[in-house]
C-alpha positions, 0 to 999 in steps of 0.5 A, a space after each residue: 364622435 362616431 363612438 359617442 353617436 353609437 353609444 347614444 343610439 344603443 342607450 336609446 334602443 335599450 330605453 325603448 325596449 325597457 319602456 315597451 316590455 318592462 312597464 307592460 309586465 307590471 301593468 294591471 290587467 284586471 281589478 276588483 273593487 268591492 263596496 260597503 253594505 249595511 252590515 260588515 262586508 269587507 271593502 277591498 281592492 285587488 289589482 292583478 298585474 300581467 306578471 302575476 303579482 296581485 296588489 291588495 288593499 284592505 279598507 274597511 271591515 277587512 280581516 287584513 287591513 292596509 296594503 299587501 301583495 301576493 304572487 299568482 302561480 303560472 297556472 293561476 294566472 293563465 286560468 284567470 286570463 282565460 276567464 277574463 277573456 271569456 267574460 268579456 266585460 266590454 259587452 256590458 254597460 258600465 253600470 248594472 242597476 240593482 233592486 237589492 239595496 242592502 247588498 254590496 256593490 262590486 266593480 270589475 275593471 279590465 285593462 287592454 291596449 291602453 284602454 280600460 273597461 269597468 262594470 259595476 253592480 250588485 248581487 243581481 249582475 249577470 252570472 259571468 260577472 259574479 263568477 269572475 268576481 268569485 274567481 278573483 276572491 278565491 285566488 286571494 283566499 287561496 293565498 291567505 287573504 280573507 276577502 269573502 267575509 267581513 270582520 266586525 271589530 266588536 263581533 263576538 269571538 268565532 269560537 263562542 259565537 251563537 246565532 239567532 234568526 230575526 224577521 224584520 218588517 219589509 221597510 226596516 233597514 237591518 243595519 240601522 235597526 241593529 244599531 239600537 243594541 250597540 251595547 251588545 256584541 251583535 253582528 249581522 251575519 247575512 240576509 237569508 231571505 227576501 222577506 227581510 230575514 237575517 242571521 244575527 250573531 251574539 256572544 253568549 258570555 255577554 247575553 243569554 239566548 232567551 234574553 236576546 230573543 226577548 230583546 229583539 221581540 220587544 223592539 220596534 220593527 221585529 216580526 219574529 225572533 227565534 233560534 237559528 236552525 242547526 246545520 
């Protein structure tokens, strides 16, 4: 009877130790979720765990679709922990309002002592939040996960793609505007000015540049269309 009681006590102690240390090592400590935009911004989730494993989910317009994972090095994990501590999400409101309607949102979440703190916003969030988001993305990119640039399933191949620069009327939504040209392999690359100026990619094997420019110039909502400046 004494031996049985001792065995049960040892099992209970082992169970407590496992619950205290095992799950904590596998628990998340910071997470990044990105939202959609009017173009092809990648919608991804990255959850960094205490043991350095990172859970990846590619949801929409992501180069890698579905779930995957990768392991951070000790130095990478240490550096990220320091950054999370410096940024201190707890000092920010849960939602940071933005006046930029066509930029993707992002939500950063930290987990500490059974509590969570999330901060959501767009490209006009405070610089420390943008830096933390970028640091997490850089770690993913360093491990072969393309998370900064979205993929248009119908986009022209990168090897042959060409770009033009289009200025739209201030009230025009670029994502809605470009849908009228759905028969061509066009892609909104990025907004380059607050004056609603965009870089748009096309496939020269499908349509020549003069035809693209004429197509845009003759459309409703276009103020200017010209070749993109060379880098």
